[in-house]
N, CA and C atoms as a LAMMPS dump frame, in Angstrom:
ITEM: TIMESTEP
0
ITEM: NUMBER OF ATOMS
330
ITEM: BOX BOUNDS ff ff ff
-5.0000000000000000e+02 5.0000000000000000e+02
-5.0000000000000000e+02 5.0000000000000000e+02
-5.0000000000000000e+02 5.0000000000000000e+02
ITEM: ATOMS id mol type element x y z
1 1 1 N 0.851 -1.175 0
2 1 2 C 0 0 0
3 1 3 C 0.89 1.23 0
4 2 1 N 0.658 2.116 -0.925
5 2 2 C 1.442 3.341 -1.041
6 2 3 C 0.625 4.52 -0.547
7 3 1 N 1.266 5.359 0.236
8 3 2 C 0.63 6.578 0.717
9 3 3 C 1.362 7.753 0.094
10 4 1 N 0.644 8.581 -0.624
11 4 2 C 1.254 9.733 -1.277
12 4 3 C 1.242 10.917 -0.321
13 5 1 N 2.417 11.469 -0.081
14 5 2 C 2.548 12.671 0.743
15 5 3 C 3.09 13.764 -0.158
16 6 1 N 2.426 14.889 -0.172
17 6 2 C 2.854 15.994 -1.017
18 6 3 C 4.248 16.454 -0.604
19 7 1 N 5.096 16.801 -1.57
20 7 2 C 6.464 17.22 -1.238
21 7 3 C 6.514 18.447 -0.323
22 8 1 N 5.61 19.374 -0.531
23 8 2 C 5.598 20.565 0.321
24 8 3 C 5.27 20.193 1.765
25 9 1 N 4.303 19.319 1.966
26 9 2 C 3.937 18.893 3.311
27 9 3 C 5.092 18.147 3.973
28 10 1 N 5.789 17.321 3.222
29 10 2 C 6.945 16.604 3.772
30 10 3 C 8.049 17.574 4.161
31 11 1 N 8.297 18.581 3.335
32 11 2 C 9.324 19.575 3.654
33 11 3 C 8.95 20.368 4.903
34 12 1 N 7.686 20.7 5.043
35 12 2 C 7.229 21.426 6.234
36 12 3 C 7.391 20.556 7.475
37 13 1 N 7.087 19.269 7.358
38 13 2 C 7.25 18.371 8.498
39 13 3 C 8.709 18.244 8.899
40 14 1 N 9.604 18.098 7.928
41 14 2 C 11.031 17.988 8.236
42 14 3 C 11.527 19.266 8.89
43 15 1 N 11.083 20.415 8.397
44 15 2 C 11.469 21.689 9.003
45 15 3 C 11.009 21.769 10.447
46 16 1 N 9.785 21.358 10.723
47 16 2 C 9.286 21.412 12.099
48 16 3 C 10.029 20.429 13
49 17 1 N 10.438 19.279 12.452
50 17 2 C 11.218 18.318 13.24
51 17 3 C 12.595 18.875 13.574
52 18 1 N 13.215 19.583 12.62
53 18 2 C 14.521 20.205 12.886
54 18 3 C 14.39 21.29 13.95
55 19 1 N 13.336 22.09 13.871
56 19 2 C 13.109 23.125 14.884
57 19 3 C 12.909 22.482 16.252
58 20 1 N 12.145 21.407 16.32
59 20 2 C 11.925 20.716 17.6
60 20 3 C 13.245 20.187 18.154
61 21 1 N 14.094 19.64 17.293
62 21 2 C 15.394 19.139 17.733
63 21 3 C 16.267 20.277 18.252
64 22 1 N 16.295 21.394 17.543
65 22 2 C 17.107 22.533 17.978
66 22 3 C 16.622 23.096 19.312
67 23 1 N 15.313 23.139 19.511
68 23 2 C 14.776 23.608 20.793
69 23 3 C 15.168 22.644 21.901
70 24 1 N 15.108 21.365 21.642
71 24 2 C 15.502 20.371 22.644
72 24 3 C 16.968 20.54 23.024
73 25 1 N 17.839 20.69 22.031
74 25 2 C 19.258 20.867 22.308
75 25 3 C 19.524 22.177 23.042
76 26 1 N 18.832 23.238 22.669
77 26 2 C 19.038 24.535 23.322
78 26 3 C 18.598 24.484 24.783
79 27 1 N 17.513 23.805 25.076
80 27 2 C 17.063 23.728 26.474
81 27 3 C 17.98 22.84 27.298
82 28 1 N 18.572 21.82 26.69
83 28 2 C 19.518 20.976 27.417
84 28 3 C 20.783 21.754 27.733
85 29 1 N 21.24 22.571 26.79
86 29 2 C 22.449 23.367 27.001
87 29 3 C 22.191 24.487 28.019
88 30 1 N 20.985 25.073 27.991
89 30 2 C 20.663 26.172 28.898
90 30 3 C 20.584 25.693 30.344
91 31 1 N 20.234 24.448 30.551
92 31 2 C 20.137 23.919 31.912
93 31 3 C 21.495 23.483 32.451
94 32 1 N 22.512 23.476 31.614
95 32 2 C 23.848 23.137 32.053
96 32 3 C 24.053 21.667 32.321
97 33 1 N 23.249 20.826 31.714
98 33 2 C 23.379 19.39 31.923
99 33 3 C 24.177 18.773 30.785
100 34 1 N 24.524 17.525 30.955
101 34 2 C 25.297 16.822 29.934
102 34 3 C 24.497 16.745 28.638
103 35 1 N 25.183 16.779 27.492
104 35 2 C 24.476 16.667 26.211
105 35 3 C 23.694 15.358 26.123
106 36 1 N 22.493 15.445 25.605
107 36 2 C 21.646 14.267 25.452
108 36 3 C 20.758 13.985 26.649
109 37 1 N 20.904 14.746 27.723
110 37 2 C 20.044 14.551 28.892
111 37 3 C 19.485 15.888 29.335
112 38 1 N 18.292 15.861 29.841
113 38 2 C 17.719 17.037 30.485
114 38 3 C 17.101 18.08 29.596
115 39 1 N 16.897 17.806 28.326
116 39 2 C 16.239 18.771 27.467
117 39 3 C 14.737 18.79 27.717
118 40 1 N 14.106 19.872 27.309
119 40 2 C 12.655 20.025 27.498
120 40 3 C 11.931 19.333 26.338
121 41 1 N 11.529 18.098 26.562
122 41 2 C 10.886 17.309 25.504
123 41 3 C 9.523 17.892 25.158
124 42 1 N 8.746 18.231 26.166
125 42 2 C 7.397 18.758 25.914
126 42 3 C 7.467 20.096 25.183
127 43 1 N 8.375 20.955 25.585
128 43 2 C 8.536 22.245 24.911
129 43 3 C 8.995 22.099 23.484
130 44 1 N 9.889 21.138 23.236
131 44 2 C 10.375 20.955 21.87
132 44 3 C 9.291 20.379 20.962
133 45 1 N 8.498 19.439 21.477
134 45 2 C 7.39 18.892 20.673
135 45 3 C 6.348 19.975 20.408
136 46 1 N 6.053 20.775 21.415
137 46 2 C 5.095 21.871 21.235
138 46 3 C 5.566 22.897 20.23
139 47 1 N 6.856 23.238 20.279
140 47 2 C 7.369 24.218 19.318
141 47 3 C 7.384 23.639 17.907
142 48 1 N 7.712 22.356 17.784
143 48 2 C 7.67 21.724 16.463
144 48 3 C 6.269 21.68 15.896
145 49 1 N 5.291 21.382 16.747
146 49 2 C 3.894 21.348 16.293
147 49 3 C 3.414 22.745 15.903
148 50 1 N 3.834 23.745 16.663
149 50 2 C 3.435 25.123 16.336
150 50 3 C 4.038 25.562 15.012
151 51 1 N 5.304 25.24 14.791
152 51 2 C 5.952 25.584 13.527
153 51 3 C 5.252 24.865 12.375
154 52 1 N 4.936 23.594 12.551
155 52 2 C 4.243 22.839 11.509
156 52 3 C 2.892 23.477 11.18
157 53 1 N 2.124 23.835 12.21
158 53 2 C 0.803 24.426 11.985
159 53 3 C 0.902 25.763 11.268
160 54 1 N 1.821 26.596 11.701
161 54 2 C 1.955 27.922 11.078
162 54 3 C 2.405 27.797 9.627
163 55 1 N 3.382 26.937 9.364
164 55 2 C 3.854 26.786 7.989
165 55 3 C 2.79 26.162 7.082
166 56 1 N 2.003 25.24 7.607
167 56 2 C 0.92 24.659 6.803
168 56 3 C -0.117 25.721 6.439
169 57 1 N -0.438 26.567 7.398
170 57 2 C -1.421 27.62 7.116
171 57 3 C -0.86 28.619 6.115
172 58 1 N 0.416 28.983 6.27
173 58 2 C 1.007 29.964 5.362
174 58 3 C 1.167 29.435 3.938
175 59 1 N 1.64 28.206 3.798
176 59 2 C 1.971 27.703 2.463
177 59 3 C 0.842 26.957 1.768
178 60 1 N -0.079 26.365 2.509
179 60 2 C -1.149 25.614 1.851
180 60 3 C -2.524 26.187 2.143
181 61 1 N -2.614 27.221 2.914
182 61 2 C -3.911 27.786 3.254
183 61 3 C -4.604 27.016 4.351
184 62 1 N -3.988 25.968 4.852
185 62 2 C -4.536 25.208 5.958
186 62 3 C -5.608 24.206 5.585
187 63 1 N -6.061 24.212 4.327
188 63 2 C -7.153 23.313 3.956
189 63 3 C -6.707 22.192 3.043
190 64 1 N -5.463 22.243 2.547
191 64 2 C -4.951 21.21 1.659
192 64 3 C -5.874 21.011 0.458
193 65 1 N -6.251 22.119 -0.16
194 65 2 C -7.065 22.152 -1.374
195 65 3 C -8.474 21.592 -1.186
196 66 1 N -9.012 21.654 -0.006
197 66 2 C -10.392 21.226 0.24
198 66 3 C -11.19 22.435 0.704
199 67 1 N -12.432 22.511 0.268
200 67 2 C -13.289 23.611 0.681
201 67 3 C -13.727 23.423 2.123
202 68 1 N -13.691 24.513 2.895
203 68 2 C -14.156 24.433 4.274
204 68 3 C -15.661 24.208 4.316
205 69 1 N -16.367 24.821 3.368
206 69 2 C -17.811 24.657 3.278
207 69 3 C -18.085 23.805 2.039
208 70 1 N -18.745 22.673 2.197
209 70 2 C -18.996 21.835 1.018
210 70 3 C -19.849 22.565 -0.002
211 71 1 N -19.615 22.254 -1.257
212 71 2 C -20.38 22.902 -2.315
213 71 3 C -21.83 22.415 -2.284
214 72 1 N -22.684 23.202 -2.904
215 72 2 C -24.107 22.858 -2.942
216 72 3 C -24.303 21.606 -3.794
217 73 1 N -25.312 20.815 -3.47
218 73 2 C -25.562 19.627 -4.284
219 73 3 C -25.954 20.026 -5.705
220 74 1 N -25.778 19.147 -6.656
221 74 2 C -26.136 19.48 -8.037
222 74 3 C -27.617 19.822 -8.16
223 75 1 N -27.914 20.678 -9.103
224 75 2 C -29.298 21.136 -9.292
225 75 3 C -30.201 20.034 -9.809
226 76 1 N -29.647 18.973 -10.353
227 76 2 C -30.482 17.93 -10.934
228 76 3 C -31.134 17.038 -9.874
229 77 1 N -30.698 17.139 -8.636
230 77 2 C -31.317 16.323 -7.591
231 77 3 C -32.703 16.857 -7.271
232 78 1 N -33.659 15.98 -7.214
233 78 2 C -35.023 16.401 -6.912
234 78 3 C -35.293 16.226 -5.422
235 79 1 N -36.295 16.919 -4.962
236 79 2 C -36.683 16.82 -3.552
237 79 3 C -37.24 15.425 -3.288
238 80 1 N -37.074 14.92 -2.07
239 80 2 C -37.613 13.593 -1.762
240 80 3 C -39.13 13.564 -1.941
241 81 1 N -39.607 12.5 -2.512
242 81 2 C -41.031 12.346 -2.752
243 81 3 C -41.649 11.51 -1.637
244 82 1 N -42.888 11.817 -1.255
245 82 2 C -43.543 10.995 -0.227
246 82 3 C -43.839 9.603 -0.77
247 83 1 N -44.025 8.663 0.153
248 83 2 C -44.357 7.306 -0.256
249 83 3 C -45.718 7.284 -0.939
250 84 1 N -45.893 6.446 -1.939
251 84 2 C -47.226 6.289 -2.522
252 84 3 C -48.16 5.636 -1.504
253 85 1 N -49.438 5.801 -1.701
254 85 2 C -50.424 5.29 -0.742
255 85 3 C -50.299 3.78 -0.551
256 86 1 N -49.862 3.071 -1.559
257 86 2 C -49.744 1.626 -1.43
258 86 3 C -48.575 1.225 -0.519
259 87 1 N -47.657 2.136 -0.226
260 87 2 C -46.504 1.821 0.602
261 87 3 C -46.552 2.476 1.981
262 88 1 N -47.659 3.064 2.357
263 88 2 C -47.774 3.676 3.677
264 88 3 C -47.829 2.585 4.734
265 89 1 N -47.247 2.818 5.913
266 89 2 C -47.328 1.798 6.963
267 89 3 C -48.779 1.599 7.396
268 90 1 N -49.113 0.365 7.65
269 90 2 C -50.49 0.073 8.042
270 90 3 C -50.664 0.296 9.54
271 91 1 N -51.927 0.35 9.974
272 91 2 C -52.206 0.552 11.402
273 91 3 C -51.679 -0.602 12.242
274 92 1 N -51.572 -1.77 11.667
275 92 2 C -51.099 -2.905 12.439
276 92 3 C -49.622 -2.752 12.798
277 93 1 N -48.872 -1.961 12.034
278 93 2 C -47.464 -1.732 12.346
279 93 3 C -47.285 -0.618 13.366
280 94 1 N -48.193 0.323 13.399
281 94 2 C -48.091 1.45 14.314
282 94 3 C -48.991 1.173 15.506
283 95 1 N -48.449 0.933 16.638
284 95 2 C -49.239 0.712 17.848
285 95 3 C -49.949 -0.617 17.852
286 96 1 N -49.594 -1.536 17.015
287 96 2 C -50.187 -2.874 16.95
288 96 3 C -51.703 -2.829 16.75
289 97 1 N -52.17 -1.88 15.985
290 97 2 C -53.585 -1.836 15.635
291 97 3 C -54.459 -1.133 16.66
292 98 1 N -53.923 -0.689 17.768
293 98 2 C -54.728 0.022 18.771
294 98 3 C -54.37 1.491 18.713
295 99 1 N -55.311 2.278 18.268
296 99 2 C -55.102 3.718 18.21
297 99 3 C -56.198 4.402 19.004
298 100 1 N -55.842 5.502 19.615
299 100 2 C -56.796 6.288 20.391
300 100 3 C -56.959 7.619 19.681
301 101 1 N -58.18 8.037 19.382
302 101 2 C -58.368 9.339 18.75
303 101 3 C -57.802 10.445 19.635
304 102 1 N -57.308 11.486 19.024
305 102 2 C -56.651 12.572 19.747
306 102 3 C -57.603 13.26 20.716
307 103 1 N -58.877 13.437 20.342
308 103 2 C -59.829 14.136 21.216
309 103 3 C -60.05 13.369 22.515
310 104 1 N -60.253 12.071 22.422
311 104 2 C -60.537 11.309 23.633
312 104 3 C -59.299 11.172 24.508
313 105 1 N -58.109 11.238 23.941
314 105 2 C -56.891 11.112 24.726
315 105 3 C -56.646 12.375 25.528
316 106 1 N -57.046 13.522 25.034
317 106 2 C -56.774 14.784 25.746
318 106 3 C -57.886 15.139 26.732
319 107 1 N -59.128 14.684 26.506
320 107 2 C -60.23 15.095 27.385
321 107 3 C -60.445 14.12 28.543
322 108 1 N -59.9 12.91 28.465
323 108 2 C -60.175 11.954 29.521
324 108 3 C -59.014 11.827 30.497
325 109 1 N -58.377 12.925 30.804
326 109 2 C -57.266 12.894 31.758
327 109 3 C -57.814 13.152 33.155
328 110 1 N -58.265 12.108 33.837
329 110 2 C -58.867 12.296 35.142
330 110 3 C -58.055 11.649 36.227
């Protein structure tokens, strides 16, 4: 199975990963700890995600060529038609054949 990823999207992802790595290294160096330990992992992932989101919005419009609002349906579609009388549900299907007229149901509330 092949998954096609647009080259621009891949480049934006690689850029955000490099930014996340640089932030991680900078926070490890700022804390004065040994290289490879003590970097801010959460901050670096957050900064990488923010860079990815901003670059996607700037370069692709954020929608990846999809409309935010779906287009109207074609004009050739007709409105739904009611069922013909021969296909209406019978009284035996609704309430198992026992129906109460609306007038008697509302006036006999004692």
